N, CA, C and O atoms as a MOPAC input file, in Angstrom:
PM7 MOZYME 1SCF
protein

 N     -4.31500 1    27.55500 1     9.15300 1
 C     -4.06100 1    28.23000 1     7.89800 1
 C     -3.02900 1    27.44800 1     7.08300 1
 O     -3.19100 1    27.27200 1     5.87600 1
 N     -1.97500 1    26.98200 1     7.74000 1
 C     -0.98200 1    26.17200 1     7.01200 1
 C     -1.61900 1    24.90900 1     6.44700 1
 O     -1.30200 1    24.51000 1     5.32700 1
 N     -2.52100 1    24.26900 1     7.21000 1
 C     -3.18900 1    23.04900 1     6.73700 1
 C     -4.04800 1    23.33900 1     5.50900 1
 O     -4.14000 1    22.49800 1     4.61400 1
 N     -4.67000 1    24.49400 1     5.44900 1
 C     -5.44000 1    24.88200 1     4.26400 1
 C     -4.48600 1    25.06700 1     3.08500 1
 O     -4.72600 1    24.53900 1     1.99900 1
 N     -3.40300 1    25.81800 1     3.30100 1
 C     -2.43600 1    26.06600 1     2.22600 1
 C     -1.78500 1    24.77000 1     1.74900 1
 O     -1.45000 1    24.64200 1     0.57100 1
 N     -1.60300 1    23.80100 1     2.66400 1
 C     -0.98100 1    22.51500 1     2.30300 1
 C     -1.97500 1    21.52000 1     1.72400 1
 O     -1.58300 1    20.42400 1     1.32500 1
 N     -3.26300 1    21.88000 1     1.67000 1
 C     -4.28200 1    20.99000 1     1.12800 1
 C     -4.76100 1    19.92400 1     2.09900 1
 O     -5.48000 1    19.00900 1     1.69900 1
 N     -4.37200 1    20.02600 1     3.38200 1
 C     -4.80100 1    19.06100 1     4.39300 1
 C     -6.20900 1    19.36700 1     4.91200 1
 O     -6.89400 1    18.47400 1     5.41200 1
 N     -6.63200 1    20.60700 1     4.79600 1
 C     -7.99400 1    21.03500 1     5.11600 1
 C     -8.55500 1    21.72000 1     3.87300 1
 O     -7.79700 1    22.30100 1     3.09600 1
 N     -9.86500 1    21.66200 1     3.67600 1
 C    -10.43200 1    22.29600 1     2.48600 1
 C    -10.30200 1    23.81800 1     2.55500 1
 O    -10.40700 1    24.42200 1     3.62300 1
 N    -10.07400 1    24.41200 1     1.40400 1
 C    -10.00300 1    25.87500 1     1.31800 1
 C    -11.41200 1    26.44800 1     1.41600 1
 O    -12.37200 1    25.79600 1     1.00300 1
 N    -11.54900 1    27.64500 1     1.95200 1
 C    -12.85900 1    28.28500 1     1.96600 1
 C    -13.36300 1    28.43800 1     0.52900 1
 O    -12.56900 1    28.73400 1    -0.36400 1
 N    -14.65600 1    28.24300 1     0.28500 1
 C    -15.18900 1    28.33600 1    -1.08300 1
 C    -14.84900 1    29.64400 1    -1.80500 1
 O    -14.67400 1    29.64300 1    -3.02300 1
 N    -14.75500 1    30.75500 1    -1.07400 1
 C    -14.44100 1    32.04300 1    -1.71900 1
 C    -13.11100 1    31.98500 1    -2.46100 1
 O    -12.92400 1    32.69600 1    -3.44900 1
 N    -12.19300 1    31.15300 1    -2.00200 1
 C    -10.87400 1    31.08600 1    -2.62900 1
 C    -10.90500 1    30.40400 1    -3.99100 1
 O     -9.93400 1    30.49300 1    -4.74300 1
 N    -12.01100 1    29.71900 1    -4.32700 1
 C    -12.14200 1    29.14300 1    -5.67100 1
 C    -12.14800 1    30.23600 1    -6.72200 1
 O    -11.79700 1    29.99100 1    -7.87600 1
 N    -12.54100 1    31.43300 1    -6.33700 1
 C    -12.58500 1    32.55800 1    -7.27300 1
 C    -11.21300 1    33.10700 1    -7.61600 1
 O    -11.04600 1    33.74200 1    -8.65800 1
 N    -10.22500 1    32.87300 1    -6.75500 1
 C     -8.89600 1    33.45500 1    -6.98100 1
 C     -7.79500 1    32.41100 1    -7.14400 1
 O     -6.66700 1    32.74600 1    -7.50500 1
 N     -8.12100 1    31.14700 1    -6.87800 1
 C     -7.19400 1    30.02700 1    -7.05900 1
 C     -5.77200 1    30.34400 1    -6.56400 1
 O     -4.84400 1    30.43800 1    -7.36700 1
 N     -5.60400 1    30.50600 1    -5.26400 1
 C     -4.27400 1    30.84300 1    -4.73700 1
 C     -3.28300 1    29.69400 1    -4.92100 1
 O     -3.66100 1    28.52300 1    -4.94900 1
 N     -2.01100 1    30.05900 1    -5.04500 1
 C     -0.94200 1    29.07000 1    -5.13700 1
 C      0.31100 1    29.64700 1    -4.49600 1
 O      0.37800 1    30.83700 1    -4.19100 1
 N      1.30400 1    28.78200 1    -4.29500 1
 C      2.58000 1    29.19000 1    -3.70100 1
 C      2.32800 1    30.00300 1    -2.42900 1
 O      2.75000 1    31.15400 1    -2.31300 1
 N      1.63000 1    29.37500 1    -1.48000 1
 C      1.16500 1    30.05100 1    -0.27200 1
 C      2.00300 1    29.67700 1     0.93800 1
 O      2.41100 1    28.52600 1     1.09100 1
 N      2.25700 1    30.66000 1     1.80200 1
 C      2.96800 1    30.40200 1     3.04900 1
 C      2.24300 1    31.10800 1     4.19200 1
 O      1.59100 1    32.13400 1     4.00000 1
 N      2.37400 1    30.53000 1     5.38200 1
 C      1.75900 1    31.12600 1     6.56500 1
 C      2.68400 1    30.94700 1     7.75700 1
 O      3.14000 1    29.84100 1     8.04800 1
 N      2.94700 1    32.02900 1     8.42600 1
 C      3.66900 1    32.04800 1     9.69700 1
 C      2.81400 1    32.86700 1    10.65300 1
 O      1.84000 1    33.49000 1    10.22900 1
 N      3.15200 1    32.87500 1    11.90200 1
 C      2.37200 1    33.64600 1    12.87200 1
 C      2.35700 1    35.12200 1    12.47300 1
 O      3.40100 1    35.77200 1    12.41600 1
 N      1.16400 1    35.63700 1    12.20100 1
 C      1.00100 1    37.05100 1    11.86700 1
 C      1.38100 1    37.43700 1    10.45900 1
 O      1.44000 1    38.62700 1    10.14900 1
 N      1.64300 1    36.46300 1     9.58500 1
 C      2.12600 1    36.79200 1     8.24000 1
 C      1.72800 1    35.70400 1     7.25000 1
 O      2.02800 1    34.52900 1     7.46200 1
 N      1.05500 1    36.09000 1     6.17000 1
 C      0.72600 1    35.14600 1     5.10100 1
 C      1.08500 1    35.74800 1     3.74700 1
 O      1.06200 1    36.96400 1     3.55500 1
 N      1.41400 1    34.85900 1     2.81900 1
 C      1.69000 1    35.25100 1     1.43600 1
 C      1.04700 1    34.21400 1     0.53400 1
 O      1.15700 1    33.01400 1     0.78700 1
 N      0.38200 1    34.66500 1    -0.50900 1
 C     -0.10500 1    33.75300 1    -1.54000 1
 C     -0.13500 1    34.48900 1    -2.87500 1
 O     -0.15500 1    35.71900 1    -2.93000 1
 N     -0.13800 1    33.71000 1    -3.93600 1
 C     -0.12700 1    34.24600 1    -5.29200 1
 C     -1.41800 1    33.86400 1    -6.00200 1
 O     -2.06700 1    32.88100 1    -5.64400 1
 N     -1.78000 1    34.64100 1    -7.00100 1
 C     -2.98000 1    34.40800 1    -7.78900 1
 C     -2.75900 1    35.04500 1    -9.16100 1
 O     -1.86300 1    35.87100 1    -9.33700 1
 N     -3.58000 1    34.65400 1   -10.12100 1
 C     -3.46700 1    35.22100 1   -11.46600 1
 C     -4.80900 1    35.83000 1   -11.86300 1
 O     -5.79100 1    35.10600 1   -12.02800 1
 N     -4.86000 1    37.16300 1   -12.01800 1
 C     -6.10700 1    37.77400 1   -12.47800 1
 C     -6.36500 1    37.37200 1   -13.92800 1
 O     -5.44300 1    37.32500 1   -14.74200 1
 N     -7.62300 1    37.08300 1   -14.24200 1
 C     -7.96700 1    36.64800 1   -15.59000 1
 C     -9.20500 1    37.33200 1   -16.11800 1
 O     -9.82100 1    38.15300 1   -15.43800 1
 N     -9.55900 1    36.98400 1   -17.33600 1
 C    -10.72500 1    37.55800 1   -17.99700 1
 C    -11.99400 1    37.34200 1   -17.17700 1
 O    -12.88900 1    38.18700 1   -17.18900 1
 N    -12.07900 1    36.22100 1   -16.46700 1
 C    -13.28200 1    35.93700 1   -15.66500 1
 C    -13.46800 1    36.93900 1   -14.52200 1
 O    -14.54000 1    36.99200 1   -13.92100 1
 N    -12.44000 1    37.73000 1   -14.21800 1
 C    -12.52300 1    38.73800 1   -13.15800 1
 C    -12.86200 1    40.13400 1   -13.70500 1
 O    -12.89700 1    41.10200 1   -12.94500 1
 N    -13.10700 1    40.24100 1   -15.00600 1
 C    -13.31900 1    41.54400 1   -15.63300 1
 C    -14.65200 1    42.18400 1   -15.25500 1
 O    -15.64700 1    41.50500 1   -15.00100 1
 N    -14.63400 1    43.51800 1   -15.22700 1
 C    -15.84300 1    44.32100 1   -15.05300 1
 C    -16.29800 1    44.79800 1   -16.44700 1
 O    -15.63600 1    44.49200 1   -17.44000 1
 N    -17.39700 1    45.53000 1   -16.53500 1
 C    -17.88900 1    45.96300 1   -17.85000 1
 C    -16.96700 1    46.92000 1   -18.60800 1
 O    -17.13300 1    47.08500 1   -19.81700 1
 N    -16.00900 1    47.55200 1   -17.94300 1
 C    -15.13500 1    48.49600 1   -18.65100 1
 C    -13.82800 1    47.86300 1   -19.12100 1
 O    -12.93700 1    48.56200 1   -19.60400 1
 N    -13.71000 1    46.53300 1   -18.97900 1
 C    -12.57900 1    45.84000 1   -19.57500 1
 C    -11.33100 1    45.74200 1   -18.73400 1
 O    -10.23000 1    45.65400 1   -19.27800 1
 N    -11.47100 1    45.75300 1   -17.43200 1
 C    -10.32600 1    45.53500 1   -16.54500 1
 C    -10.78600 1    44.66200 1   -15.38200 1
 O    -11.97900 1    44.40100 1   -15.23000 1
 N     -9.85300 1    44.21900 1   -14.57700 1
 C    -10.18100 1    43.35900 1   -13.43800 1
 C    -10.99200 1    44.17000 1   -12.42100 1
 O    -10.60100 1    45.27000 1   -12.02900 1
 N    -12.10800 1    43.61100 1   -12.01300 1
 C    -13.00600 1    44.24900 1   -11.04100 1
 C    -12.28300 1    44.45700 1    -9.71600 1
 O    -11.47000 1    43.62400 1    -9.31500 1
 N    -12.56900 1    45.54800 1    -9.04200 1
 C    -11.96600 1    45.83000 1    -7.74300 1
 C    -12.28800 1    44.78500 1    -6.69300 1
 O    -11.55600 1    44.64400 1    -5.71400 1
 N    -13.38300 1    44.04400 1    -6.88500 1
 C    -13.73700 1    42.97400 1    -5.95900 1
 C    -12.69200 1    41.87100 1    -5.91900 1
 O    -12.52800 1    41.21000 1    -4.89300 1
 N    -11.98200 1    41.66400 1    -7.02500 1
 C    -10.90000 1    40.66700 1    -7.05300 1
 C     -9.81700 1    41.07800 1    -6.05600 1
 O     -9.38200 1    40.26900 1    -5.23700 1
 N     -9.38400 1    42.33500 1    -6.12700 1
 C     -8.38000 1    42.83400 1    -5.17500 1
 C     -8.92300 1    42.79500 1    -3.76000 1
 O     -8.18300 1    42.49000 1    -2.82400 1
 N    -10.21700 1    43.10100 1    -3.58600 1
 C    -10.81300 1    43.08600 1    -2.25000 1
 C    -10.77700 1    41.68600 1    -1.65000 1
 O    -10.48000 1    41.53100 1    -0.46500 1
 N    -11.07700 1    40.66200 1    -2.45200 1
 C    -11.00100 1    39.28400 1    -1.95300 1
 C     -9.58000 1    38.96400 1    -1.51700 1
 O     -9.36800 1    38.41000 1    -0.43800 1
 N     -8.60400 1    39.31300 1    -2.35700 1
 C     -7.20900 1    39.01200 1    -2.02900 1
 C     -6.76300 1    39.74000 1    -0.76300 1
 O     -6.15900 1    39.13200 1     0.12100 1
 N     -7.05400 1    41.02200 1    -0.67000 1
 C     -6.60400 1    41.81200 1     0.47300 1
 C     -7.31100 1    41.40100 1     1.76000 1
 O     -6.66300 1    41.21800 1     2.79000 1
 N     -8.63200 1    41.25500 1     1.71100 1
 C     -9.38100 1    40.86300 1     2.90400 1
 C     -8.94500 1    39.47700 1     3.36700 1
 O     -8.82300 1    39.23200 1     4.56700 1
 N     -8.71000 1    38.57000 1     2.42100 1
 C     -8.25900 1    37.21900 1     2.78000 1
 C     -6.86100 1    37.24800 1     3.39400 1
 O     -6.61000 1    36.58100 1     4.39800 1
 N     -5.96000 1    38.01200 1     2.80000 1
 C     -4.58900 1    38.08400 1     3.32800 1
 C     -4.57900 1    38.65200 1     4.74100 1
 O     -3.87900 1    38.13900 1     5.61500 1
 N     -5.35500 1    39.70900 1     4.96600 1
 C     -5.39200 1    40.31000 1     6.30500 1
 C     -6.06300 1    39.37700 1     7.29900 1
 O     -5.55800 1    39.17700 1     8.40300 1
 N     -7.20600 1    38.80200 1     6.91400 1
 C     -7.92100 1    37.90400 1     7.80800 1
 C     -7.11400 1    36.67000 1     8.15800 1
 O     -7.08800 1    36.24900 1     9.31400 1
 N     -6.45100 1    36.08200 1     7.16200 1
 C     -5.63400 1    34.89900 1     7.43500 1
 C     -4.43200 1    35.24200 1     8.30600 1
 O     -4.02700 1    34.43500 1     9.14300 1
 N     -3.85600 1    36.43100 1     8.12000 1
 C     -2.74800 1    36.85100 1     8.99300 1
 C     -3.22800 1    36.93300 1    10.43800 1
 O     -2.54100 1    36.47800 1    11.35200 1
 N     -4.41100 1    37.51500 1    10.64200 1
 C     -4.98600 1    37.57500 1    11.99400 1
 C     -5.23600 1    36.16000 1    12.51200 1
 O     -4.91100 1    35.84600 1    13.65700 1
 N     -5.81300 1    35.31100 1    11.66400 1
 C     -6.12900 1    33.92700 1    12.06100 1
 C     -4.89200 1    33.21000 1    12.58800 1
 O     -4.96900 1    32.48400 1    13.57900 1
 N     -3.74300 1    33.41200 1    11.92500 1
 C     -2.50900 1    32.72400 1    12.34900 1
 C     -2.02300 1    33.17100 1    13.71900 1
 O     -1.23500 1    32.47200 1    14.35700 1
 N     -2.48500 1    34.32900 1    14.17700 1
 C     -1.99700 1    34.88700 1    15.44900 1
 C     -2.95100 1    34.62900 1    16.61400 1
 O     -2.66400 1    35.01800 1    17.74700 1
 N     -4.07900 1    33.97600 1    16.34500 1
 C     -5.07000 1    33.74700 1    17.40000 1
 C     -4.86800 1    32.39200 1    18.06100 1
 O     -4.41700 1    31.44200 1    17.42000 1
 N     -5.20100 1    32.30400 1    19.34000 1
 C     -5.13700 1    31.00300 1    20.01200 1
 C     -6.25000 1    30.08400 1    19.51600 1
 O     -7.27600 1    30.55000 1    19.02000 1
 N     -6.04100 1    28.79100 1    19.65200 1
 C     -7.06600 1    27.81400 1    19.27400 1
 C     -8.37000 1    28.15000 1    19.99300 1
 O     -8.36100 1    28.54500 1    21.15900 1
 N     -9.47900 1    27.99200 1    19.29600 1
 C    -10.78100 1    28.28700 1    19.88800 1
 C    -11.23100 1    29.71500 1    19.69200 1
 O    -12.32800 1    30.08500 1    20.11200 1
 N    -10.38800 1    30.53500 1    19.05100 1
 C    -10.75200 1    31.92700 1    18.77900 1
 C    -11.16000 1    32.07800 1    17.32400 1
 O    -10.66500 1    31.36800 1    16.44800 1
 N    -12.06200 1    33.00600 1    17.08100 1
 C    -12.47300 1    33.34800 1    15.73600 1
 C    -12.33700 1    34.83800 1    15.53100 1
 O    -11.94000 1    35.56800 1    16.43900 1
 N    -12.66800 1    35.28600 1    14.33400 1
 C    -12.57500 1    36.70900 1    14.01900 1
 C    -13.54800 1    37.02000 1    12.89100 1
 O    -13.96100 1    36.12800 1    12.14900 1
 N    -13.90000 1    38.26200 1    12.77100 1
 C    -14.67500 1    38.72100 1    11.63200 1
 C    -14.24400 1    40.14700 1    11.32500 1
 O    -13.85600 1    40.89200 1    12.22500 1
 N    -14.31200 1    40.52000 1    10.06900 1
 C    -13.91500 1    41.85800 1     9.65200 1
 C    -14.95500 1    42.87300 1    10.11500 1
 O    -16.14000 1    42.74600 1     9.81000 1
 N    -14.49700 1    43.88300 1    10.85600 1
 C    -15.37200 1    44.99500 1    11.23900 1
 C    -15.36100 1    46.07700 1    10.16300 1
 O    -16.39800 1    46.65700 1     9.84200 1
 N    -14.19600 1    46.33800 1     9.61900 1
 C    -14.05200 1    47.32500 1     8.55500 1
 C    -12.73000 1    47.11000 1     7.85000 1
 O    -11.78300 1    46.57600 1     8.42800 1
 N    -12.67000 1    47.53200 1     6.58700 1
 C    -11.38600 1    47.59600 1     5.90600 1
 C    -11.40400 1    48.69700 1     4.87100 1
 O    -12.45000 1    49.06400 1     4.33700 1
 N    -10.21400 1    49.21600 1     4.60200 1
 C    -10.04500 1    50.29300 1     3.63400 1
 C     -9.06500 1    49.82700 1     2.58100 1
 O     -7.99400 1    49.30500 1     2.89200 1
 N     -9.44600 1    50.02200 1     1.33000 1
 C     -8.59500 1    49.63400 1     0.21200 1
 C     -8.19000 1    50.87200 1    -0.57100 1
 O     -8.99500 1    51.77800 1    -0.78800 1
 N     -6.94000 1    50.89800 1    -0.99100 1
 C     -6.47000 1    51.89700 1    -1.94400 1
 C     -6.01900 1    51.15300 1    -3.19900 1
 O     -5.12200 1    50.31100 1    -3.14400 1
 N     -6.64800 1    51.47000 1    -4.32800 1
 C     -6.27900 1    50.88000 1    -5.61000 1
 C     -5.23700 1    51.78900 1    -6.25700 1
 O     -5.49600 1    52.96800 1    -6.49900 1
 N     -4.06500 1    51.23400 1    -6.53500 1
 C     -2.96300 1    52.03500 1    -7.05400 1
 C     -2.81600 1    51.87900 1    -8.55900 1
 O     -2.65900 1    52.86800 1    -9.27500 1
 N     -2.86600 1    50.65600 1    -9.03900 1
 C     -2.66700 1    50.36800 1   -10.46800 1
 C     -3.64300 1    49.27400 1   -10.86200 1
 O     -3.76700 1    48.27300 1   -10.15700 1
 N     -4.33500 1    49.45000 1   -11.97600 1
 C     -5.30800 1    48.48400 1   -12.43900 1
 C     -4.67500 1    47.17200 1   -12.86900 1
 O     -3.48800 1    47.11300 1   -13.18800 1
 N     -5.48800 1    46.11900 1   -12.87200 1
 C     -5.03400 1    44.80700 1   -13.32400 1
 C     -5.83400 1    44.37700 1   -14.55000 1
 O     -6.99900 1    44.74200 1   -14.70800 1
 N     -5.18900 1    43.59500 1   -15.41200 1
 C     -5.84300 1    42.96300 1   -16.55300 1
 C     -5.37800 1    41.51700 1   -16.60100 1
 O     -4.58100 1    41.08400 1   -15.76900 1
 N     -5.88200 1    40.76900 1   -17.58500 1
 C     -5.43300 1    39.38700 1   -17.72300 1
 C     -3.96400 1    39.31700 1   -18.15300 1
 O     -3.35700 1    38.24700 1   -18.09500 1
 N     -3.39000 1    40.43800 1   -18.58200 1
 C     -1.97400 1    40.49200 1   -18.95900 1
 C     -1.05200 1    40.82300 1   -17.78200 1
 O      0.17000 1    40.79800 1   -17.93100 1
 N     -1.61900 1    41.13100 1   -16.62500 1
 C     -0.81700 1    41.49100 1   -15.44700 1
 C      0.08000 1    40.33800 1   -15.02300 1
 O      1.20300 1    40.55700 1   -14.56900 1
 N     -0.41100 1    39.11000 1   -15.16800 1
 C      0.35200 1    37.94400 1   -14.72700 1
 C      0.15100 1    37.70600 1   -13.25100 1
 O     -0.71500 1    38.32300 1   -12.63200 1
 N      0.95400 1    36.80600 1   -12.67400 1
 C      0.78900 1    36.47300 1   -11.25300 1
 C      0.95300 1    37.69500 1   -10.34900 1
 O      1.82400 1    38.53800 1   -10.56400 1
 N      0.09600 1    37.76600 1    -9.33900 1
 C      0.21300 1    38.81900 1    -8.32900 1
 C      0.45700 1    38.17300 1    -6.98300 1
 O      0.03000 1    37.04700 1    -6.72800 1
 N      1.15100 1    38.90300 1    -6.12300 1
 C      1.51100 1    38.44200 1    -4.78000 1
 C      0.68900 1    39.21600 1    -3.77000 1
 O      0.69700 1    40.44700 1    -3.77300 1
 N     -0.01900 1    38.50700 1    -2.90500 1
 C     -0.78100 1    39.12700 1    -1.81700 1
 C     -0.08300 1    38.78700 1    -0.50900 1
 O      0.17700 1    37.62000 1    -0.21700 1
 N      0.21500 1    39.80500 1     0.26700 1
 C      0.91000 1    39.61600 1     1.53700 1
 C      0.14400 1    40.32400 1     2.63900 1
 O     -0.15200 1    41.51500 1     2.53400 1
 N     -0.17900 1    39.58600 1     3.70100 1
 C     -0.87600 1    40.15600 1     4.84100 1
 C     -0.04200 1    40.04300 1     6.09600 1
 O      0.62400 1    39.03200 1     6.32200 1
 N     -0.08000 1    41.09600 1     6.92300 1
 C      0.67400 1    41.13300 1     8.18600 1
 C     -0.20500 1    41.72600 1     9.27800 1
 O     -0.93700 1    42.68900 1     9.05200 1
 N     -0.12000 1    41.13500 1    10.46400 1
 C     -0.83000 1    41.71600 1    11.59800 1
 C     -0.08300 1    42.95200 1    12.08100 1
 O      1.14100 1    43.03500 1    11.97700 1
 N     -0.82500 1    43.89300 1    12.60200 1
 C     -0.25500 1    45.08200 1    13.23000 1
 C     -0.40700 1    44.99600 1    14.74100 1
 O      0.50500 1    45.33900 1    15.49300 1
 N     -1.59000 1    44.52500 1    15.17900 1
 C     -1.87800 1    44.39100 1    16.59900 1
 C     -2.94000 1    43.30600 1    16.76600 1
 O     -3.93700 1    43.28000 1    16.04500 1
 N     -2.71100 1    42.41500 1    17.72500 1
 C     -3.69500 1    41.36400 1    17.99900 1
 C     -3.95100 1    41.34400 1    19.49900 1
 O     -3.06200 1    41.04900 1    20.29700 1
 N     -5.18800 1    41.66500 1    19.85900 1
 C     -5.57400 1    41.66100 1    21.26700 1
 C     -6.67300 1    40.65300 1    21.52700 1
 O     -7.01900 1    39.86200 1    20.65100 1
 N     -7.22400 1    40.68000 1    22.73400 1
 C     -8.28300 1    39.72800 1    23.10300 1
 C     -9.59400 1    40.02300 1    22.39100 1
 O    -10.37800 1    39.10400 1    22.15200 1
 N     -9.85200 1    41.27800 1    22.04700 1
 C    -11.13600 1    41.67000 1    21.44900 1
 C    -11.02100 1    42.23900 1    20.03600 1
 O    -11.99400 1    42.22200 1    19.28300 1
 N     -9.86000 1    42.73600 1    19.67500 1
 C     -9.69700 1    43.35200 1    18.35300 1
 C     -8.30800 1    43.06500 1    17.80500 1
 O     -7.35100 1    42.86400 1    18.55200 1
 N     -8.22600 1    43.05100 1    16.47700 1
 C     -6.94600 1    42.87800 1    15.79700 1
 C     -6.92200 1    43.80700 1    14.59100 1
 O     -7.95700 1    44.06700 1    13.97800 1
 N     -5.74600 1    44.30000 1    14.25700 1
 C     -5.57700 1    45.10100 1    13.04800 1
 C     -4.50800 1    44.45800 1    12.18700 1
 O     -3.59100 1    43.80200 1    12.68200 1
 N     -4.64700 1    44.66200 1    10.88000 1
 C     -3.69600 1    44.07900 1     9.93900 1
 C     -3.62700 1    44.94300 1     8.69100 1
 O     -4.45900 1    45.82400 1     8.47500 1
 N     -2.61600 1    44.67100 1     7.87700 1
 C     -2.45300 1    45.36300 1     6.60100 1
 C     -2.09300 1    44.33700 1     5.53300 1
 O     -1.59500 1    43.25200 1     5.83600 1
 N     -2.35200 1    44.69800 1     4.27600 1
 C     -2.00500 1    43.80400 1     3.17200 1
 C     -1.62200 1    44.62900 1     1.94700 1
 O     -1.99700 1    45.79200 1     1.80100 1
 N     -0.86100 1    43.97300 1     1.07600 1
 C     -0.40900 1    44.58900 1    -0.17000 1
 C     -0.52800 1    43.57300 1    -1.29500 1
 O     -0.31900 1    42.37700 1    -1.08900 1
 N     -0.86200 1    44.05000 1    -2.47700 1
 C     -0.80500 1    43.24400 1    -3.69300 1
 C      0.25100 1    43.86900 1    -4.58900 1
 O      0.21200 1    45.06800 1    -4.86800 1
 N      1.19200 1    43.05200 1    -5.03700 1
 C      2.23300 1    43.51300 1    -5.95100 1
 C      2.28100 1    42.60900 1    -7.17400 1
 O      1.85900 1    41.45400 1    -7.11900 1
 N      2.79900 1    43.14100 1    -8.28000 1
 C      2.95300 1    42.32500 1    -9.47600 1
 C      4.31900 1    41.64700 1    -9.47300 1
 O      5.08700 1    41.79800 1    -8.52300 1
 N      4.61900 1    40.90600 1   -10.52800 1
 C      5.87300 1    40.14100 1   -10.60200 1
 C      7.10900 1    41.03000 1   -10.56800 1
 O      8.19600 1    40.56100 1   -10.23100 1
 N      6.95700 1    42.30900 1   -10.91300 1
 C      8.08000 1    43.25100 1   -10.87000 1
 C      8.15200 1    43.99000 1    -9.53600 1
 O      8.99000 1    44.87500 1    -9.36100 1
 N      7.27500 1    43.63000 1    -8.59400 1
 C      7.27900 1    44.26100 1    -7.28100 1
 C      6.52800 1    45.57400 1    -7.21700 1
 O      6.58400 1    46.26400 1    -6.20000 1
 N      5.81900 1    45.94200 1    -8.29500 1
 C      5.05700 1    47.19700 1    -8.30000 1
 C      3.78600 1    47.04200 1    -7.46500 1
 O      3.08400 1    46.03500 1    -7.56200 1
 N      3.50600 1    48.04600 1    -6.65200 1
 C      2.32100 1    48.04400 1    -5.80100 1
 C      1.07000 1    48.24300 1    -6.65700 1
 O      0.98000 1    49.20300 1    -7.42300 1
 N      0.10600 1    47.32600 1    -6.51900 1
 C     -1.16100 1    47.40900 1    -7.24500 1
 C     -2.29900 1    47.89500 1    -6.35300 1
 O     -3.16800 1    48.64400 1    -6.79800 1
 N     -2.29000 1    47.46500 1    -5.09000 1
 C     -3.31900 1    47.86100 1    -4.12600 1
 C     -2.81900 1    47.55600 1    -2.71700 1
 O     -1.96200 1    46.69400 1    -2.52200 1
 N     -3.36900 1    48.27600 1    -1.73700 1
 C     -3.04400 1    47.98000 1    -0.34000 1
 C     -4.26100 1    48.27100 1     0.51500 1
 O     -5.17700 1    48.97900 1     0.09500 1
 N     -4.26200 1    47.71400 1     1.72600 1
 C     -5.43400 1    47.84200 1     2.58700 1
 C     -5.04900 1    47.70500 1     4.05400 1
 O     -3.97400 1    47.21500 1     4.40000 1
 N     -5.96800 1    48.15700 1     4.90300 1
 C     -5.87000 1    47.93000 1     6.35000 1
 C     -7.22800 1    47.43400 1     6.83000 1
 O     -8.25300 1    47.68500 1     6.19500 1
 N     -7.22400 1    46.72600 1     7.95800 1
 C     -8.46900 1    46.20000 1     8.50400 1
 C     -8.46800 1    46.25300 1    10.02000 1
 O     -7.41800 1    46.30000 1    10.66100 1
 N     -9.66300 1    46.24400 1    10.57300 1
 C     -9.89600 1    45.99300 1    11.99300 1
 C    -10.82500 1    44.79000 1    12.07100 1
 O    -11.87100 1    44.75500 1    11.42400 1
 N    -10.43300 1    43.81700 1    12.86100 1
 C    -11.23600 1    42.60300 1    13.04500 1
 C    -11.69400 1    42.48200 1    14.49200 1
 O    -10.96700 1    42.83200 1    15.42100 1
 N    -12.89600 1    41.98800 1    14.66300 1
 C    -13.41000 1    41.64000 1    15.97500 1
 C    -12.93400 1    40.23000 1    16.29100 1
 O    -13.10200 1    39.32300 1    15.47600 1
 N    -12.34700 1    40.03800 1    17.45400 1
 C    -11.87400 1    38.73700 1    17.90100 1
 C    -12.85800 1    38.20400 1    18.93200 1
 O    -13.29700 1    38.94600 1    19.81100 1
 N    -13.20700 1    36.92900 1    18.83400 1
 C    -14.18000 1    36.33500 1    19.76000 1
 C    -13.86100 1    34.87300 1    19.99600 1
 O    -13.13500 1    34.24100 1    19.22800 1
 N    -14.42000 1    34.35100 1    21.07400 1
 C    -14.27900 1    32.93400 1    21.38800 1
 C    -15.33800 1    32.16600 1    20.59900 1
 O    -16.50800 1    32.54900 1    20.59700 1
 N    -14.94000 1    31.09900 1    19.93900 1
 C    -15.89100 1    30.25000 1    19.22000 1
 C    -16.60600 1    29.38100 1    20.24400 1
 O    -15.96100 1    28.67200 1    21.01700 1
 N    -17.93300 1    29.43200 1    20.25400 1
 C    -18.67400 1    28.60600 1    21.22800 1
 C    -18.33100 1    27.11300 1    21.05800 1
 O    -18.24400 1    26.61000 1    19.93800 1
 N    -18.14700 1    26.44300 1    22.15100 1
 C    -17.82500 1    25.00800 1    22.11600 1
 C    -18.98000 1    24.25300 1    21.48500 1
 O    -20.14700 1    24.58800 1    21.69100 1
 N    -18.63800 1    23.22300 1    20.70900 1
 C    -19.64200 1    22.39800 1    20.05600 1
 C    -20.02100 1    22.87800 1    18.65700 1
 O    -20.93000 1    22.32500 1    18.03700 1
 N    -19.31300 1    23.93100 1    18.14300 1
 C    -19.60500 1    24.38900 1    16.77500 1
 C    -18.44900 1    24.09900 1    15.87400 1
 O    -18.50000 1    24.40900 1    14.68400 1

């Protein structure tokens, strides 16, 4: 995860949609920033909830990723999002922070929050991930 944030490994294509910057990763904890824009708008004139979903799911998944041993993978089994305050292109930079809650051999749980530059909560989420061994040779 640190190598992705440092540009030493390519970022997953999904992240092209949110253009993260100022990113940090430690074991069980990631933070990155993004700027919601007009390209993220839905038909009613605000940022689509899918933008927040990408940020939250990525923050939680990457937090889990940082806590797994080499050779392990994960996939989201479920996640729940609560939207607190809408975003527009005037919101400015937002901070996405993900933290693990529990990481086991078969399952992991995590939480994430999106806040604006003033620290106001915009959305939060929790997830359960399935943890598995990546088959050798892939």
